[in-house]
PASEBA-1860 file (N, C-alpha, C; in nm, 3 decimals):
! residues 309
1> XXXXXXXX> -1.186/-0.644/-1.243/-1.081/-0.734/-1.250/-1.146/-0.882/-1.210 ~ -1.119/-0.992/-1.270/-1.158/-1.124/-1.259/-1.110/-1.183/-1.124 ~ -0.971/-1.202/-1.110/-0.895/-1.291/-1.002/-0.787/-1.205/-0.935 ~ -0.790/-1.196/-0.804/-0.672/-1.162/-0.727/-0.621/-1.246/-0.617 ~ -0.492/-1.264/-0.617/-0.449/-1.364/-0.529/-0.381/-1.283/-0.399 ~ -0.397/-1.328/-0.294/-0.335/-1.253/-0.182/-0.246/-1.380/-0.108 ~ -0.115/-1.353/-0.101/-0.026/-1.446/-0.044/0.005/-1.408/0.092 ~ -0.039/-1.479/0.194/-0.021/-1.445/0.321/-0.172/-1.421/0.383
9> XXXXXXXX> -0.225/-1.508/0.458/-0.337/-1.483/0.532/-0.331/-1.446/0.689 ~ -0.240/-1.372/0.701/-0.235/-1.301/0.845/-0.305/-1.197/0.842 ~ -0.283/-1.121/0.942/-0.374/-0.994/0.972/-0.365/-0.895/0.851 ~ -0.269/-0.876/0.789/-0.283/-0.775/0.674/-0.337/-0.835/0.548 ~ -0.315/-0.965/0.511/-0.385/-1.020/0.423/-0.538/-1.037/0.443 ~ -0.574/-1.083/0.566/-0.722/-1.084/0.581/-0.786/-0.948/0.579 ~ -0.745/-0.848/0.616/-0.791/-0.725/0.618/-0.813/-0.685/0.471 ~ -0.704/-0.714/0.393/-0.696/-0.666/0.249/-0.809/-0.749/0.173
17> XXXXXXXX> -0.823/-0.886/0.219/-0.916/-0.952/0.138/-1.068/-0.905/0.181 ~ -1.082/-0.877/0.295/-1.216/-0.818/0.343/-1.254/-0.672/0.279 ~ -1.141/-0.592/0.267/-1.187/-0.451/0.219/-1.202/-0.477/0.067 ~ -1.123/-0.554/0.004/-1.135/-0.580/-0.135/-1.280/-0.631/-0.188 ~ -1.301/-0.740/-0.098/-1.451/-0.795/-0.125/-1.567/-0.689/-0.097 ~ -1.560/-0.608/-0.005/-1.656/-0.530/0.032/-1.656/-0.425/-0.070 ~ -1.557/-0.373/-0.136/-1.560/-0.291/-0.252/-1.587/-0.352/-0.384 ~ -1.605/-0.479/-0.371/-1.651/-0.555/-0.519/-1.541/-0.519/-0.619
25> XXXXXXXX> -1.418/-0.520/-0.578/-1.314/-0.480/-0.675/-1.273/-0.612/-0.783 ~ -1.317/-0.728/-0.733/-1.288/-0.828/-0.825/-1.395/-0.964/-0.803 ~ -1.386/-1.062/-0.893/-1.488/-1.172/-0.885/-1.462/-1.255/-0.802 ~ -1.307/-1.290/-0.788/-1.249/-1.396/-0.709/-1.143/-1.361/-0.623 ~ -1.135/-1.403/-0.503/-1.002/-1.387/-0.440/-0.954/-1.516/-0.379 ~ -0.826/-1.536/-0.398/-0.770/-1.638/-0.338/-0.667/-1.603/-0.227 ~ -0.671/-1.676/-0.116/-0.592/-1.652/-0.003/-0.502/-1.774/0.002 ~ -0.358/-1.738/-0.002/-0.273/-1.858/0.017/-0.176/-1.844/0.144
33> XXXXXXXX> -0.171/-1.937/0.195/-0.067/-1.931/0.330/-0.004/-2.077/0.344 ~ 0.094/-2.090/0.416/0.170/-2.199/0.446/0.090/-2.287/0.543 ~ -0.018/-2.230/0.599/-0.106/-2.299/0.702/-0.238/-2.305/0.643 ~ -0.271/-2.417/0.586/-0.400/-2.440/0.507/-0.521/-2.402/0.578 ~ -0.531/-2.444/0.703/-0.645/-2.392/0.779/-0.662/-2.261/0.791 ~ -0.550/-2.196/0.815/-0.574/-2.053/0.815/-0.616/-1.978/0.708 ~ -0.569/-2.011/0.595/-0.608/-1.968/0.442/-0.760/-1.986/0.428 ~ -0.795/-2.128/0.444/-0.939/-2.156/0.417/-1.022/-2.113/0.521
41> XXXXXXXX> -0.986/-2.091/0.655/-1.083/-2.044/0.757/-1.109/-1.903/0.724 ~ -0.995/-1.821/0.695/-1.017/-1.677/0.666/-1.089/-1.644/0.555 ~ -1.102/-1.715/0.446/-1.191/-1.689/0.335/-1.309/-1.724/0.363 ~ -1.325/-1.844/0.440/-1.467/-1.884/0.472/-1.547/-1.768/0.558 ~ -1.456/-1.713/0.657/-1.519/-1.617/0.752/-1.550/-1.495/0.688 ~ -1.469/-1.453/0.578/-1.502/-1.335/0.512/-1.627/-1.366/0.402 ~ -1.618/-1.474/0.340/-1.739/-1.510/0.243/-1.875/-1.499/0.323 ~ -1.878/-1.533/0.472/-1.990/-1.528/0.516/-2.081/-1.398/0.579
49> XXXXXXXX> -1.978/-1.296/0.531/-2.043/-1.161/0.567/-2.075/-1.104/0.425 ~ -2.075/-1.174/0.324/-2.112/-1.131/0.193/-2.269/-1.076/0.205 ~ -2.364/-1.144/0.251/-2.496/-1.091/0.253/-2.508/-0.959/0.338 ~ -2.410/-0.934/0.431/-2.417/-0.818/0.509/-2.360/-0.696/0.450 ~ -2.258/-0.726/0.374/-2.182/-0.614/0.304/-2.218/-0.617/0.154 ~ -2.313/-0.704/0.107/-2.366/-0.702/-0.025/-2.250/-0.706/-0.127 ~ -2.176/-0.827/-0.131/-2.065/-0.827/-0.239/-2.088/-0.969/-0.287 ~ -2.056/-0.990/-0.424/-2.056/-1.104/-0.491/-1.927/-1.192/-0.505
57> XXXXXXXX> -1.807/-1.136/-0.454/-1.701/-1.189/-0.471/-1.679/-1.317/-0.397 ~ -1.629/-1.401/-0.472/-1.603/-1.553/-0.412/-1.447/-1.559/-0.353 ~ -1.460/-1.609/-0.236/-1.319/-1.624/-0.169/-1.296/-1.778/-0.151 ~ -1.167/-1.811/-0.175/-1.119/-1.948/-0.149/-0.979/-1.928/-0.074 ~ -0.939/-2.037/-0.014/-0.811/-2.054/0.033/-0.752/-2.181/0.034 ~ -0.610/-2.172/0.032/-0.541/-2.300/0.039/-0.379/-2.285/0.047 ~ -0.303/-2.389/0.024/-0.170/-2.380/0.015/-0.080/-2.419/-0.107 ~ -0.176/-2.461/-0.192/-0.113/-2.497/-0.322/-0.101/-2.365/-0.416
65> XXXXXXXX> 0.031/-2.352/-0.465/0.044/-2.236/-0.536/-0.017/-2.229/-0.681 ~ -0.052/-2.342/-0.718/-0.156/-2.349/-0.835/-0.277/-2.284/-0.823 ~ -0.326/-2.242/-0.721/-0.435/-2.165/-0.688/-0.414/-2.033/-0.754 ~ -0.301/-1.985/-0.766/-0.296/-1.847/-0.815/-0.301/-1.845/-0.980 ~ -0.328/-1.966/-1.045/-0.327/-1.954/-1.187/-0.420/-1.862/-1.239 ~ -0.368/-1.798/-1.348/-0.468/-1.680/-1.397/-0.491/-1.566/-1.326 ~ -0.433/-1.547/-1.211/-0.459/-1.425/-1.139/-0.402/-1.298/-1.228 ~ -0.473/-1.201/-1.230/-0.431/-1.072/-1.304/-0.359/-0.983/-1.185
73> XXXXXXXX> -0.374/-1.003/-1.054/-0.303/-0.933/-0.956/-0.280/-1.010/-0.824 ~ -0.135/-1.018/-0.795/-0.098/-1.105/-0.682/-0.029/-0.999/-0.588 ~ -0.113/-1.004/-0.455/-0.056/-0.915/-0.364/0.008/-0.994/-0.249 ~ 0.160/-0.965/-0.231/0.214/-1.046/-0.125/0.236/-0.972/0.003 ~ 0.170/-1.049/0.092/0.193/-0.975/0.242/0.261/-1.075/0.320 ~ 0.297/-1.185/0.275/0.344/-1.292/0.361/0.493/-1.260/0.397 ~ 0.549/-1.321/0.515/0.696/-1.313/0.541/0.677/-1.290/0.699 ~ 0.803/-1.292/0.752/0.821/-1.272/0.897/0.789/-1.138/0.939
81> XXXXXXXX> 0.705/-1.119/1.033/0.669/-0.976/1.090/0.772/-0.928/1.175 ~ 0.767/-0.801/1.183/0.851/-0.744/1.276/0.809/-0.760/1.428 ~ 0.905/-0.763/1.510/0.873/-0.774/1.674/0.931/-0.655/1.737 ~ 0.882/-0.614/1.826/0.945/-0.495/1.893/1.085/-0.494/1.904 ~ 1.145/-0.368/1.863/1.289/-0.357/1.859/1.342/-0.373/1.740 ~ 1.282/-0.457/1.648/1.313/-0.496/1.513/1.307/-0.374/1.403 ~ 1.399/-0.350/1.314/1.370/-0.268/1.204/1.329/-0.346/1.083 ~ 1.278/-0.289/0.984/1.241/-0.358/0.863/1.336/-0.415/0.788
89> XXXXXXXX> 1.477/-0.363/0.812/1.590/-0.422/0.739/1.622/-0.549/0.809 ~ 1.596/-0.567/0.946/1.618/-0.703/1.032/1.559/-0.808/0.972 ~ 1.452/-0.799/0.898/1.370/-0.925/0.857/1.414/-0.954/0.711 ~ 1.498/-0.896/0.660/1.547/-0.899/0.501/1.608/-1.048/0.491 ~ 1.679/-1.087/0.581/1.739/-1.225/0.533/1.645/-1.342/0.560 ~ 1.545/-1.329/0.647/1.426/-1.429/0.663/1.334/-1.426/0.549 ~ 1.308/-1.299/0.503/1.197/-1.286/0.398/1.246/-1.309/0.265 ~ 1.374/-1.304/0.218/1.412/-1.310/0.093/1.375/-1.486/0.046
97> XXXXXXXX> 1.409/-1.565/0.116/1.370/-1.716/0.079/1.226/-1.732/0.080 ~ 1.159/-1.657/0.154/1.007/-1.684/0.137/0.963/-1.613/0.014 ~ 1.016/-1.482/-0.018/0.982/-1.413/-0.137/1.018/-1.523/-0.264 ~ 1.127/-1.567/-0.258/1.157/-1.654/-0.368/1.065/-1.768/-0.421 ~ 1.031/-1.832/-0.308/0.917/-1.940/-0.346/0.786/-1.873/-0.396 ~ 0.743/-1.765/-0.349/0.632/-1.695/-0.404/0.635/-1.654/-0.556 ~ 0.772/-1.587/-0.558/0.795/-1.531/-0.686/0.806/-1.653/-0.798 ~ 0.867/-1.753/-0.767/0.868/-1.879/-0.861/0.723/-1.922/-0.887
105> XXXXXXXX> 0.640/-1.929/-0.785/0.503/-1.953/-0.825/0.431/-1.864/-0.915 ~ 0.467/-1.734/-0.891/0.386/-1.659/-0.972/0.434/-1.661/-1.123 ~ 0.572/-1.670/-1.126/0.624/-1.699/-1.287/0.552/-1.825/-1.342 ~ 0.559/-1.935/-1.272/0.510/-2.044/-1.329/0.369/-2.038/-1.348 ~ 0.279/-1.994/-1.261/0.118/-2.016/-1.267/0.040/-1.876/-1.312 ~ 0.109/-1.754/-1.310/0.057/-1.631/-1.345/0.154/-1.538/-1.395 ~ 0.192/-1.584/-1.511/0.321/-1.500/-1.563/0.265/-1.362/-1.638 ~ 0.144/-1.345/-1.624/0.096/-1.218/-1.693/0.041/-1.130/-1.574
113> XXXXXXXX> 0.060/-1.168/-1.457/0.010/-1.090/-1.327/0.101/-0.965/-1.307 ~ 0.032/-0.862/-1.231/0.077/-0.756/-1.175/0.112/-0.818/-1.034 ~ 0.252/-0.773/-0.979/0.294/-0.806/-0.826/0.283/-0.679/-0.761 ~ 0.220/-0.698/-0.639/0.220/-0.584/-0.562/0.273/-0.638/-0.417 ~ 0.399/-0.579/-0.392/0.454/-0.628/-0.260/0.430/-0.532/-0.152 ~ 0.420/-0.590/-0.028/0.387/-0.527/0.109/0.489/-0.571/0.205 ~ 0.537/-0.703/0.187/0.650/-0.741/0.273/0.768/-0.677/0.291 ~ 0.805/-0.648/0.417/0.927/-0.569/0.451/1.051/-0.640/0.431
121> XXXXXXXX> 1.164/-0.576/0.404/1.175/-0.427/0.369/1.120/-0.422/0.212 ~ 1.017/-0.351/0.185/0.943/-0.357/0.075/1.027/-0.297/-0.056 ~ 1.120/-0.194/-0.034/1.201/-0.162/-0.137/1.280/-0.233/-0.181 ~ 1.360/-0.315/-0.094/1.451/-0.420/-0.139/1.387/-0.545/-0.207 ~ 1.275/-0.573/-0.143/1.198/-0.711/-0.197/1.139/-0.675/-0.336 ~ 1.095/-0.556/-0.365/1.039/-0.521/-0.490/1.153/-0.505/-0.583 ~ 1.278/-0.465/-0.552/1.388/-0.472/-0.633/1.422/-0.614/-0.655 ~ 1.418/-0.700/-0.567/1.476/-0.834/-0.598/1.361/-0.902/-0.679
129> XXXXXXXX> 1.235/-0.873/-0.654/1.139/-0.945/-0.754/1.167/-0.909/-0.907 ~ 1.176/-0.778/-0.916/1.207/-0.716/-1.052/1.317/-0.788/-1.115 ~ 1.417/-0.802/-1.042/1.545/-0.890/-1.105/1.509/-1.026/-1.127 ~ 1.448/-1.112/-1.040/1.422/-1.230/-1.048/1.332/-1.269/-1.157 ~ 1.230/-1.178/-1.170/1.120/-1.227/-1.274/1.152/-1.168/-1.426 ~ 1.232/-1.058/-1.420/1.268/-1.011/-1.551/1.147/-0.943/-1.609 ~ 1.051/-0.916/-1.541/0.930/-0.856/-1.582/0.944/-0.719/-1.613 ~ 0.860/-0.635/-1.691/0.850/-0.487/-1.692/0.850/-0.417/-1.543
137> XXXXXXXX> 0.906/-0.327/-1.532/0.873/-0.257/-1.401/0.733/-0.213/-1.375 ~ 0.650/-0.194/-1.482/0.511/-0.132/-1.484/0.437/-0.254/-1.401 ~ 0.487/-0.381/-1.386/0.421/-0.476/-1.328/0.461/-0.542/-1.198 ~ 0.558/-0.472/-1.155/0.625/-0.521/-1.033/0.670/-0.402/-0.946 ~ 0.596/-0.360/-0.823/0.609/-0.246/-0.737/0.562/-0.289/-0.620 ~ 0.579/-0.173/-0.528/0.540/-0.199/-0.374/0.447/-0.082/-0.322 ~ 0.393/-0.126/-0.201/0.317/-0.029/-0.119/0.389/0.017/-0.010 ~ 0.400/0.149/0.006/0.463/0.200/0.131/0.428/0.335/0.134
145> XXXXXXXX> 0.435/0.422/0.033/0.405/0.556/0.035/0.257/0.607/0.055 ~ 0.177/0.511/0.025/0.020/0.554/0.029/-0.002/0.539/0.199 ~ 0.062/0.417/0.241/0.043/0.423/0.391/0.107/0.534/0.501 ~ 0.231/0.568/0.445/0.287/0.675/0.514/0.223/0.809/0.491 ~ 0.170/0.844/0.379/0.100/0.951/0.337/-0.037/0.962/0.416 ~ -0.098/0.855/0.413/-0.226/0.835/0.499/-0.206/0.865/0.655 ~ -0.084/0.804/0.687/-0.076/0.828/0.846/-0.039/0.997/0.856 ~ 0.030/1.042/0.764/0.064/1.175/0.811/-0.049/1.271/0.796
153> XXXXXXXX> -0.137/1.244/0.690/-0.269/1.314/0.670/-0.349/1.302/0.802 ~ -0.366/1.192/0.866/-0.434/1.157/0.963/-0.395/1.234/1.081 ~ -0.265/1.254/1.104/-0.212/1.317/1.207/-0.217/1.481/1.193 ~ -0.226/1.524/1.069/-0.266/1.654/1.041/-0.415/1.685/1.052 ~ -0.476/1.596/1.051/-0.637/1.617/1.072/-0.658/1.621/1.227 ~ -0.571/1.513/1.316/-0.582/1.532/1.438/-0.554/1.667/1.516 ~ -0.439/1.727/1.443/-0.390/1.836/1.506/-0.471/1.960/1.465 ~ -0.522/1.974/1.367/-0.597/2.101/1.325/-0.739/2.072/1.333
161> XXXXXXXX> -0.799/1.965/1.339/-0.944/1.946/1.353/-1.014/1.958/1.211 ~ -0.948/1.982/1.125/-1.027/2.011/0.984/-1.060/1.855/0.933 ~ -1.142/1.870/0.834/-1.193/1.729/0.786/-1.071/1.673/0.692 ~ -1.059/1.534/0.717/-0.966/1.464/0.629/-0.983/1.469/0.477 ~ -1.108/1.477/0.457/-1.143/1.519/0.306/-1.069/1.620/0.235 ~ -1.026/1.716/0.319/-0.961/1.841/0.265/-0.798/1.817/0.259 ~ -0.751/1.704/0.319/-0.616/1.696/0.368/-0.547/1.604/0.270 ~ -0.430/1.666/0.210/-0.354/1.573/0.127/-0.195/1.582/0.161
169> XXXXXXXX> -0.150/1.472/0.167/-0.014/1.458/0.212/0.069/1.377/0.117 ~ 0.193/1.410/0.093/0.293/1.334/0.014/0.414/1.279/0.096 ~ 0.440/1.173/0.079/0.553/1.097/0.145/0.634/1.019/0.035 ~ 0.763/1.031/0.017/0.833/0.960/-0.085/0.944/0.886/-0.005 ~ 1.037/0.818/-0.092/1.149/0.750/-0.036/1.129/0.629/0.030 ~ 1.203/0.589/0.123/1.205/0.460/0.174/1.093/0.450/0.276 ~ 1.062/0.349/0.304/0.932/0.319/0.397/0.944/0.352/0.542 ~ 0.866/0.428/0.606/0.883/0.451/0.752/1.000/0.537/0.804
177> XXXXXXXX> 1.089/0.457/0.857/1.210/0.548/0.936/1.280/0.638/0.833 ~ 1.284/0.603/0.708/1.343/0.683/0.593/1.295/0.766/0.501 ~ 1.155/0.776/0.547/1.056/0.842/0.436/1.113/0.997/0.445 ~ 1.055/1.035/0.307/1.093/1.179/0.280/0.936/1.258/0.276 ~ 0.921/1.341/0.372/0.787/1.407/0.372/0.812/1.536/0.283 ~ 0.732/1.525/0.177/0.725/1.656/0.097/0.616/1.761/0.134 ~ 0.669/1.845/0.238/0.597/1.937/0.287/0.537/2.029/0.221 ~ 0.599/2.083/0.108/0.566/2.178/0.016/0.445/2.128/-0.054
185> XXXXXXXX> 0.416/2.011/-0.075/0.299/1.936/-0.140/0.185/1.891/-0.044 ~ 0.206/1.890/0.087/0.110/1.881/0.185/-0.001/1.988/0.219 ~ -0.135/1.967/0.195/-0.195/2.071/0.182/-0.331/2.052/0.268 ~ -0.397/2.152/0.299/-0.545/2.145/0.338/-0.613/2.243/0.263 ~ -0.720/2.185/0.174/-0.794/2.242/0.073/-0.698/2.313/-0.014 ~ -0.603/2.253/-0.042/-0.502/2.314/-0.158/-0.416/2.426/-0.087 ~ -0.426/2.456/0.038/-0.334/2.559/0.099/-0.219/2.488/0.191 ~ -0.117/2.517/0.172/0.001/2.468/0.238/-0.027/2.455/0.383
193> XXXXXXXX> 0.023/2.346/0.451/-0.010/2.325/0.575/0.053/2.425/0.684 ~ 0.168/2.498/0.650/0.224/2.599/0.713/0.146/2.705/0.758 ~ 0.049/2.722/0.672/-0.042/2.809/0.701/-0.135/2.782/0.841 ~ -0.142/2.662/0.858/-0.228/2.624/0.986/-0.166/2.571/1.108 ~ -0.045/2.514/1.086/0.043/2.447/1.191/0.170/2.499/1.194 ~ 0.212/2.542/1.316/0.353/2.585/1.350/0.476/2.502/1.312 ~ 0.555/2.530/1.289/0.682/2.457/1.226/0.724/2.340/1.344 ~ 0.694/2.359/1.471/0.757/2.274/1.563/0.642/2.164/1.558
201> XXXXXXXX> 0.523/2.195/1.537/0.420/2.097/1.552/0.414/2.003/1.404 ~ 0.473/2.072/1.303/0.476/1.990/1.179/0.605/1.895/1.204 ~ 0.693/1.937/1.272/0.821/1.844/1.306/0.769/1.734/1.385 ~ 0.690/1.737/1.459/0.635/1.648/1.576/0.547/1.538/1.482 ~ 0.465/1.590/1.374/0.390/1.516/1.302/0.490/1.437/1.218 ~ 0.573/1.487/1.141/0.666/1.415/1.064/0.731/1.306/1.124 ~ 0.780/1.334/1.265/0.851/1.215/1.335/0.736/1.121/1.376 ~ 0.621/1.161/1.419/0.533/1.045/1.445/0.494/0.975/1.319
209> XXXXXXXX> 0.484/1.014/1.211/0.461/0.947/1.078/0.556/0.856/1.045 ~ 0.677/0.901/1.079/0.819/0.817/1.037/0.811/0.699/1.131 ~ 0.744/0.695/1.266/0.757/0.590/1.347/0.608/0.541/1.375 ~ 0.537/0.571/1.269/0.388/0.518/1.281/0.373/0.370/1.301 ~ 0.437/0.295/1.218/0.426/0.154/1.253/0.485/0.098/1.394 ~ 0.600/0.164/1.427/0.675/0.131/1.551/0.577/0.173/1.660 ~ 0.501/0.287/1.658/0.428/0.311/1.759/0.329/0.215/1.762 ~ 0.251/0.167/1.667/0.139/0.067/1.689/0.196/-0.058/1.728
217> XXXXXXXX> 0.293/-0.106/1.674/0.375/-0.221/1.736/0.401/-0.219/1.885 ~ 0.456/-0.108/1.924/0.485/-0.091/2.071/0.365/-0.110/2.155 ~ 0.242/-0.044/2.126/0.124/-0.058/2.169/0.066/-0.189/2.182 ~ 0.061/-0.252/2.066/0.003/-0.371/2.075/0.096/-0.484/2.100 ~ 0.202/-0.479/2.108/0.327/-0.579/2.133/0.317/-0.694/2.066 ~ 0.211/-0.739/2.042/0.217/-0.886/1.975/0.160/-0.871/1.808 ~ 0.138/-0.735/1.762/0.097/-0.739/1.627/0.137/-0.597/1.582 ~ 0.175/-0.591/1.457/0.211/-0.456/1.395/0.083/-0.412/1.319
225> XXXXXXXX> 0.073/-0.296/1.256/-0.039/-0.236/1.197/-0.082/-0.327/1.078 ~ -0.216/-0.344/1.061/-0.273/-0.403/0.978/-0.392/-0.367/0.880 ~ -0.474/-0.275/0.958/-0.590/-0.214/0.885/-0.559/-0.105/0.803 ~ -0.454/-0.025/0.830/-0.398/0.084/0.767/-0.331/0.031/0.626 ~ -0.238/-0.037/0.669/-0.183/-0.104/0.549/-0.258/-0.166/0.435 ~ -0.350/-0.253/0.491/-0.454/-0.299/0.410/-0.543/-0.221/0.334 ~ -0.582/-0.094/0.395/-0.665/0.010/0.323/-0.570/0.059/0.215 ~ -0.441/0.090/0.235/-0.328/0.149/0.143/-0.339/0.064/0.025
233> XXXXXXXX> -0.335/-0.061/0.041/-0.311/-0.171/-0.050/-0.446/-0.159/-0.152 ~ -0.554/-0.133/-0.087/-0.704/-0.140/-0.158/-0.712/-0.018/-0.237 ~ -0.641/0.108/-0.185/-0.641/0.212/-0.272/-0.561/0.200/-0.400 ~ -0.458/0.142/-0.391/-0.382/0.108/-0.519/-0.434/0.018/-0.602 ~ -0.521/-0.090/-0.551/-0.602/-0.185/-0.629/-0.708/-0.124/-0.696 ~ -0.778/-0.031/-0.619/-0.902/0.049/-0.680/-0.853/0.136/-0.822 ~ -0.730/0.174/-0.794/-0.683/0.280/-0.907/-0.635/0.171/-1.041 ~ -0.592/0.040/-0.996/-0.567/-0.024/-1.124/-0.687/-0.099/-1.180
241> XXXXXXXX> -0.782/-0.136/-1.093/-0.898/-0.204/-1.146/-1.001/-0.116/-1.227 ~ -1.008/0.012/-1.184/-1.088/0.114/-1.248/-0.984/0.202/-1.352 ~ -0.883/0.174/-1.356/-0.786/0.233/-1.463/-0.804/0.392/-1.439 ~ -0.788/0.414/-1.328/-0.820/0.580/-1.283/-0.677/0.663/-1.303 ~ -0.564/0.613/-1.348/-0.450/0.673/-1.358/-0.431/0.774/-1.246 ~ -0.433/0.731/-1.136/-0.419/0.805/-1.013/-0.281/0.825/-0.988 ~ -0.236/0.932/-0.930/-0.081/0.953/-0.897/-0.077/0.917/-0.753 ~ -0.015/0.814/-0.717/0.015/0.759/-0.571/0.164/0.737/-0.561
249> XXXXXXXX> 0.203/0.769/-0.442/0.350/0.720/-0.410/0.374/0.583/-0.403 ~ 0.453/0.533/-0.480/0.457/0.371/-0.491/0.609/0.349/-0.511 ~ 0.642/0.223/-0.469/0.779/0.174/-0.457/0.811/0.130/-0.621 ~ 0.905/0.179/-0.695/0.919/0.164/-0.837/1.072/0.162/-0.848 ~ 1.098/0.067/-0.955/1.230/0.058/-1.005/1.275/0.173/-1.092 ~ 1.369/0.228/-1.035/1.413/0.351/-1.109/1.504/0.338/-1.232 ~ 1.471/0.423/-1.325/1.572/0.423/-1.447/1.618/0.538/-1.485 ~ 1.670/0.607/-1.383/1.710/0.734/-1.409/1.644/0.850/-1.347
257> XXXXXXXX> 1.531/0.824/-1.313/1.440/0.934/-1.262/1.512/0.964/-1.114 ~ 1.494/1.089/-1.084/1.550/1.155/-0.968/1.703/1.131/-0.944 ~ 1.768/1.092/-1.060/1.904/1.077/-1.077/1.932/0.927/-1.020 ~ 1.879/0.841/-1.020/1.886/0.707/-0.971/1.850/0.594/-1.063 ~ 1.933/0.504/-1.062/1.887/0.384/-1.122/1.923/0.245/-1.055 ~ 1.875/0.123/-1.085/1.927/0.009/-1.009/1.860/0.006/-0.880 ~ 1.769/0.072/-0.844/1.717/0.098/-0.689/1.560/0.114/-0.715 ~ 1.510/0.051/-0.618/1.358/0.062/-0.608/1.323/0.146/-0.486
265> XXXXXXXX> 1.235/0.244/-0.482/1.213/0.351/-0.399/1.073/0.426/-0.399 ~ 1.014/0.468/-0.305/0.917/0.540/-0.321/0.910/0.677/-0.387 ~ 0.816/0.678/-0.496/0.823/0.808/-0.574/0.668/0.808/-0.638 ~ 0.632/0.941/-0.671/0.493/0.940/-0.734/0.484/0.862/-0.864 ~ 0.379/0.772/-0.877/0.374/0.703/-1.006/0.210/0.713/-1.042 ~ 0.210/0.704/-1.168/0.051/0.673/-1.217/0.014/0.549/-1.229 ~ -0.103/0.514/-1.155/-0.139/0.378/-1.159/-0.271/0.360/-1.229 ~ -0.259/0.253/-1.335/-0.377/0.234/-1.412/-0.408/0.075/-1.441
273> XXXXXXXX> -0.475/0.034/-1.541/-0.507/-0.103/-1.554/-0.374/-0.197/-1.581 ~ -0.259/-0.141/-1.649/-0.143/-0.208/-1.669/-0.060/-0.197/-1.554 ~ -0.086/-0.121/-1.454/0.005/-0.113/-1.337/0.060/0.028/-1.342 ~ 0.201/0.034/-1.349/0.259/0.173/-1.355/0.274/0.208/-1.494 ~ 0.186/0.341/-1.527/0.196/0.377/-1.655/0.303/0.505/-1.665 ~ 0.323/0.558/-1.562/0.425/0.683/-1.566/0.489/0.696/-1.439 ~ 0.606/0.751/-1.439/0.651/0.809/-1.302/0.668/0.952/-1.314 ~ 0.620/1.026/-1.202/0.624/1.184/-1.205/0.745/1.227/-1.130
281> XXXXXXXX> 0.819/1.303/-1.204/0.946/1.368/-1.104/0.907/1.509/-1.064 ~ 0.924/1.494/-0.941/0.895/1.634/-0.862/1.018/1.710/-0.846 ~ 1.001/1.836/-0.881/1.137/1.954/-0.845/1.160/1.933/-0.693 ~ 1.274/1.916/-0.658/1.303/1.913/-0.516/1.389/2.026/-0.460 ~ 1.354/2.074/-0.352/1.460/2.176/-0.299/1.570/2.126/-0.230 ~ 1.662/2.197/-0.181/1.784/2.145/-0.125/1.765/2.039/-0.014 ~ 1.667/2.081/0.080/1.645/2.006/0.184/1.573/1.879/0.148 ~ 1.470/1.871/0.052/1.409/1.746/-0.002/1.498/1.675/-0.058
289> XXXXXXXX> 1.593/1.720/-0.141/1.691/1.641/-0.215/1.794/1.574/-0.130 ~ 1.802/1.631/-0.008/1.900/1.581/0.088/1.847/1.470/0.158 ~ 1.728/1.485/0.190/1.650/1.356/0.246/1.650/1.253/0.155 ~ 1.605/1.290/0.039/1.580/1.176/-0.058/1.714/1.099/-0.075 ~ 1.825/1.179/-0.088/1.953/1.108/-0.112/1.993/1.008/0.005 ~ 1.942/1.065/0.123/1.992/0.991/0.254/1.896/0.857/0.240 ~ 1.775/0.880/0.226/1.698/0.755/0.203/1.726/0.651/0.119 ~ 1.765/0.705/-0.010/1.818/0.616/-0.112/1.954/0.536/-0.057
297> XXXXXXXX> 2.039/0.620/0.013/2.159/0.579/0.046/2.131/0.448/0.139 ~ 2.038/0.432/0.232/1.997/0.346/0.321/1.941/0.208/0.239 ~ 1.844/0.252/0.142/1.806/0.140/0.074/1.906/0.070/0.019 ~ 2.017/0.150/-0.071/2.121/0.085/-0.141/2.206/0.005/-0.022 ~ 2.206/0.027/0.099/2.281/-0.048/0.210/2.212/-0.181/0.212 ~ 2.091/-0.182/0.218/2.012/-0.319/0.225/2.028/-0.394/0.097 ~ 2.035/-0.324/-0.013/2.046/-0.384/-0.139/2.188/-0.461/-0.153 ~ 2.270/-0.397/-0.088/2.426/-0.460/-0.090/2.418/-0.589/-0.002
305> XXXXX> 2.342/-0.577/0.103/2.307/-0.692/0.193/2.254/-0.814/0.119 ~ 2.158/-0.764/0.040/2.082/-0.864/-0.046/2.191/-0.927/-0.149 ~ 2.255/-0.833/-0.225/2.345/-0.922/-0.336/2.456/-0.979/-0.258 ~ 2.485/-0.981/-0.133/2.591/-1.041/-0.062/2.542/-1.180/-0.017 ~ 2.397/-1.202/-0.024/2.342/-1.331/0.020/2.369/-1.454/-0.066
END
């Protein structure tokens, strides 16, 4: 890929830029932020490690949205971060106006770009961007399930002691508190995790995953998670850049899949060079369906708040 723009040079944006550059996933990275010095300084700091990490990616930063011109991918991490005691929904009213300005810039300067949203509440913001741009859903989606699945896989590895390379976890639905763990699809070397972990331990892992971001926020107090979200973004970008057609849990606009439409929520999607190329519909048992419907109902509550603004 030639050019990627990251809007928001905070901790998530910075880590994302560093990981992208280290993996040589594009020729140019632009960091945009409302604070010029932050974007320029962050870009320069990462650029100066290029001899050590051996990458040729060129990084620049600034405040002018014109810098995103001709970007093939725009990653949006900007917005009001959560503070202790705040839910992802609590930041909706503050973040929508910020997103509107960014989306307007993308429409003007990079009308052919893929938009990848990270800002919370990511399900609602992804939906809002889809409606505002009028772009195909293949080019407007969000990151959430990759992070939740990574957290769950990490906790499974910590519990069992087995190699993370053999562990696969699948988390769908809304991000974080309303996630839907697909336990039948969580495996160690292809073997269901129930073979290795007692039911009560699995329930503990699920609950810890559900509150993964909150746990880190409570520990750090002045910062939510940023390395794991950034790595999750890069996992999705890698699938797009290399046209891997990977199946990754992605916040997608549904058009009848899973019995829903006019909503964005996390489901398994195929990611390739054009963005989302397909949505995979999994058969759900009664428990999974109930959790998914509950998650969707909470997303719809936030969508109702959005439409009332």
